[in-house]
Backbone as CSV, one residue per row, in Angstrom:
resi,resn,N_x,N_y,N_z,CA_x,CA_y,CA_z,C_x,C_y,C_z
1,MET,33.437,14.745,-13.116,33.488,15.308,-11.589,31.787,15.078,-11.403
2,LYS,31.096,15.333,-12.475,29.687,15.476,-12.048,29.094,13.970,-11.509
3,ILE,29.608,12.880,-12.323,29.325,11.736,-11.850,29.721,11.369,-10.662
4,PHE,31.005,11.464,-10.155,31.326,11.497,-8.888,30.729,12.116,-7.894
5,ALA,30.170,13.389,-7.917,29.364,14.044,-6.954,28.168,13.260,-6.869
6,PHE,27.438,12.730,-8.090,26.268,11.944,-8.011,26.373,10.717,-7.263
7,ILE,27.572,10.028,-7.596,27.265,8.892,-6.601,27.953,8.902,-5.230
8,VAL,28.405,10.272,-4.969,28.999,10.398,-3.383,27.446,10.551,-2.860
9,GLY,26.730,11.616,-3.391,25.505,12.102,-3.090,24.385,10.763,-2.803
10,SER,24.442,10.005,-3.759,23.440,8.773,-3.668,23.884,7.761,-2.640
11,LEU,25.273,7.752,-2.202,25.516,7.050,-1.082,25.430,7.615,0.170
12,ALA,25.274,8.891,-0.043,24.888,9.486,1.339,23.572,9.108,1.834
13,LEU,22.708,9.264,0.692,21.378,9.161,1.121,20.913,7.933,1.448
14,LEU,21.795,6.769,0.947,21.656,5.610,1.403,21.821,5.188,2.662
15,THR,22.841,6.043,3.349,23.418,5.895,4.428,22.870,6.591,5.762
16,SER,22.001,7.776,4.965,21.263,8.522,6.051,20.344,8.048,6.803
17,PRO,20.065,8.603,8.057,19.383,8.140,9.028,17.892,8.085,8.610
18,PHE,17.462,8.906,7.598,16.126,9.138,6.728,15.993,7.699,6.063
19,SER,17.079,7.075,5.609,16.663,5.865,4.783,16.217,4.517,5.548
20,SER,16.574,4.831,6.864,16.298,3.543,7.765,14.964,3.892,8.483
21,ALA,14.237,4.773,8.268,12.868,5.091,8.842,11.968,3.927,8.679
22,GLN,11.424,3.405,9.716,10.388,2.209,9.438,8.962,2.689,9.260
23,TRP,8.283,2.282,8.337,6.684,2.622,8.085,6.094,1.225,8.144
24,PRO,5.018,1.184,9.081,4.520,2.275,10.049,5.528,2.532,10.947
25,PRO,5.365,3.534,11.638,6.290,3.815,12.873,5.977,2.836,14.015
26,GLU,6.812,2.995,14.930,6.484,2.027,16.242,5.301,2.467,16.592
27,THR,4.609,1.127,17.321,3.378,1.441,17.903,3.508,1.804,19.513
28,GLY,2.472,2.015,20.279,2.563,2.548,21.596,2.670,3.783,22.070
29,ALA,2.155,4.037,23.269,1.901,5.253,23.654,3.201,5.756,24.157
30,LYS,4.372,5.178,24.540,5.644,5.643,24.765,6.482,6.343,23.727
31,VAL,5.874,5.992,22.643,6.871,6.543,21.454,6.537,7.742,21.342
32,PRO,7.761,8.705,21.473,7.531,10.238,21.273,6.734,10.556,20.103
33,GLY,6.024,11.620,19.847,5.255,12.037,18.947,4.283,11.130,17.980
34,ASN,4.131,9.971,18.390,3.450,8.773,17.903,1.708,9.141,18.126
35,THR,1.117,8.877,17.219,-0.603,9.388,17.181,-0.990,8.099,17.722
36,LEU,-2.231,8.386,18.342,-3.075,7.151,18.755,-3.586,6.247,18.075
37,GLU,-3.417,4.891,17.958,-4.086,3.914,17.330,-5.783,3.952,17.562
38,LEU,-6.298,4.172,16.569,-7.743,4.242,16.623,-8.531,2.988,15.962
39,PRO,-9.611,2.556,16.342,-10.081,1.438,15.511,-10.753,1.963,14.220
40,THR,-10.420,1.127,13.038,-10.851,1.572,11.710,-11.726,0.381,11.287
41,THR,-12.942,0.709,10.686,-13.703,-0.342,10.181,-13.449,-0.563,8.871
42,LEU,-13.340,-1.572,8.624,-13.179,-1.986,6.946,-14.352,-2.704,6.789
43,LYS,-15.283,-2.291,5.755,-16.450,-3.133,5.530,-15.877,-3.873,3.994
44,PRO,-16.132,-5.537,4.095,-15.895,-6.242,2.829,-16.677,-5.756,1.884
45,VAL,-16.195,-5.531,0.510,-17.034,-5.117,-0.519,-17.063,-6.458,-1.478
46,SER,-18.183,-6.865,-1.833,-18.133,-8.267,-2.471,-18.290,-7.894,-4.342
47,VAL,-17.427,-7.000,-4.690,-17.170,-6.723,-5.842,-15.518,-6.897,-6.181
48,PRO,-15.221,-7.514,-7.286,-13.632,-7.716,-7.530,-13.119,-6.157,-8.093
49,LEU,-11.849,-5.927,-7.900,-11.418,-4.820,-8.382,-11.746,-4.373,-9.803
50,GLU,-11.697,-5.457,-10.968,-11.832,-5.408,-12.033,-13.011,-4.847,-12.164
51,LYS,-14.191,-5.148,-11.489,-15.578,-4.786,-11.777,-15.475,-3.332,-11.074
52,LEU,-14.834,-2.927,-10.132,-14.754,-1.562,-9.529,-14.443,-0.532,-10.517
53,LEU,-13.273,-1.005,-11.133,-12.673,-0.189,-12.407,-13.329,-0.041,-13.479
54,ASN,-14.083,-1.004,-13.869,-15.121,-1.316,-15.032,-16.451,-0.097,-14.619
55,GLN,-16.759,-0.031,-13.568,-17.734,0.809,-12.945,-17.574,2.262,-12.806
56,GLY,-15.976,2.410,-13.156,-16.073,4.022,-12.956,-14.818,4.453,-11.933
57,ALA,-14.734,3.512,-11.040,-13.819,3.647,-9.726,-12.433,4.329,-10.270
58,THR,-11.620,5.170,-9.682,-10.315,5.871,-9.823,-9.315,5.256,-9.070
59,LEU,-8.388,5.016,-9.645,-6.969,4.445,-8.948,-6.587,5.644,-8.329
60,ILE,-6.244,5.570,-6.962,-5.563,6.477,-6.081,-4.066,6.236,-5.772
61,THR,-3.913,4.949,-5.186,-2.684,4.626,-4.655,-2.445,3.390,-5.168
62,ALA,-1.252,2.729,-5.317,-0.913,1.336,-5.458,0.569,1.314,-5.004
63,GLN,0.743,0.177,-4.442,2.318,-0.185,-3.495,2.156,-1.639,-3.898
64,ARG,3.410,-2.165,-3.746,3.673,-3.617,-3.996,3.902,-4.277,-2.465
65,ASP,3.026,-5.521,-2.601,3.299,-6.197,-1.173,3.764,-7.387,-1.652
66,VAL,3.886,-8.424,-0.490,4.486,-9.750,-0.852,3.660,-10.604,-2.127
67,ASN,2.279,-10.638,-2.004,1.498,-11.317,-2.867,1.070,-10.792,-3.936
68,GLY,1.194,-9.326,-4.012,0.906,-8.464,-5.129,0.579,-7.214,-4.959
69,PRO,-0.022,-6.422,-5.791,-0.321,-5.062,-5.401,-1.316,-4.906,-4.374
70,VAL,-1.265,-3.517,-3.591,-2.415,-3.101,-2.903,-2.642,-1.951,-3.291
71,VAL,-4.140,-1.678,-3.875,-4.333,-0.316,-4.385,-5.563,0.243,-3.437
72,THR,-5.617,1.580,-3.491,-6.791,2.271,-3.105,-7.539,3.046,-4.147
73,VAL,-8.833,2.895,-4.471,-9.590,3.172,-5.530,-10.707,4.274,-4.845
74,LYS,-10.942,5.121,-5.758,-12.340,5.865,-4.939,-13.338,5.640,-6.089
75,LYS,-14.452,5.366,-5.557,-15.783,5.245,-6.329,-16.944,6.080,-5.755
76,GLY,-17.377,7.193,-6.301,-18.122,8.193,-5.833,-17.287,8.911,-4.582
77,LYS,-18.146,8.678,-3.513,-17.685,9.152,-2.192,-17.132,8.099,-1.505
78,GLN,-16.921,6.949,-1.943,-16.185,5.880,-1.013,-14.928,5.393,-1.682
79,TYR,-14.104,5.315,-0.534,-12.742,4.883,-0.635,-12.504,3.495,-0.527
80,ILE,-11.957,2.623,-1.548,-11.854,1.161,-1.144,-10.311,0.558,-1.322
81,MET,-9.907,-0.119,-0.562,-8.593,-0.603,-0.519,-8.646,-2.098,-0.912
82,CYS,-7.977,-2.470,-1.961,-7.998,-3.891,-2.578,-6.516,-4.520,-2.438
83,ILE,-6.699,-5.748,-2.203,-5.659,-6.337,-1.973,-5.445,-7.410,-3.113
84,VAL,-4.582,-7.540,-4.312,-4.633,-8.060,-5.394,-3.647,-9.205,-5.085
85,ILE,-4.112,-10.599,-5.356,-3.152,-11.712,-5.003,-3.004,-12.475,-6.458
86,GLY,-1.794,-12.253,-7.031,-1.435,-12.795,-8.262,-1.461,-14.274,-8.334
87,ALA,-1.807,-14.582,-9.596,-1.816,-16.063,-10.168,-0.664,-16.791,-9.636
88,GLY,-0.580,-17.988,-9.054,0.516,-18.437,-8.832,1.241,-18.051,-7.600
89,SER,0.847,-17.364,-6.796,1.540,-16.529,-5.609,2.027,-17.836,-4.578
90,GLY,2.283,-18.992,-4.856,2.806,-19.832,-3.678,1.649,-20.771,-3.497
91,GLY,0.347,-20.672,-3.932,-0.568,-21.451,-3.653,-1.155,-22.190,-4.684
92,ASP,-2.206,-22.798,-4.785,-2.607,-23.576,-5.728,-3.554,-22.871,-6.932
93,GLN,-3.548,-21.497,-6.565,-4.513,-20.722,-7.442,-3.739,-20.359,-8.868
94,ASN,-4.671,-20.380,-9.811,-3.937,-19.890,-11.012,-4.624,-18.575,-11.671
95,ILE,-5.545,-17.923,-11.140,-5.949,-16.854,-11.625,-5.859,-15.588,-10.625
96,ALA,-5.652,-14.587,-10.795,-5.455,-13.477,-9.922,-7.022,-13.068,-9.214
97,THR,-6.809,-13.025,-7.796,-7.888,-12.571,-7.172,-7.640,-11.374,-6.518
98,SER,-8.991,-10.631,-6.001,-8.748,-9.174,-5.255,-9.677,-9.427,-3.993
99,ARG,-9.239,-8.829,-2.945,-10.389,-8.957,-1.844,-10.281,-7.268,-1.736
100,CYS,-11.540,-7.021,-1.405,-11.578,-5.200,-1.215,-12.499,-4.856,-0.014
101,TYR,-12.010,-3.887,0.471,-12.651,-3.419,1.708,-12.929,-1.768,1.737
102,ALA,-13.879,-1.494,1.829,-14.423,0.122,2.214,-14.042,0.519,3.209
103,MET,-13.377,1.762,3.037,-12.958,2.339,4.290,-13.834,3.266,4.745
104,ASN,-14.841,3.947,4.281,-15.932,4.848,4.607,-17.285,4.618,4.423
């Protein structure tokens, strides 16, 4: 009986309105409760993710993207977002690379 309740509960979550929420939310000033879109400066960092981690940067977040993970690290007082492109991700590249941007 507990398994049946678990399955029914799981199905309810999958079909709930919360499961269809989009992230990020729709853009535009006419969307109720939407925050303003403000310019954010991303400064390119000419250091690969591997070196940032070896220099003591701490991993804050990680998520999967189409080409590979997108991670946020903190090094000192600086937050840095890195896009990791895996080896063999549809191009002719055979090694993983990263593009990092300072957010502050």
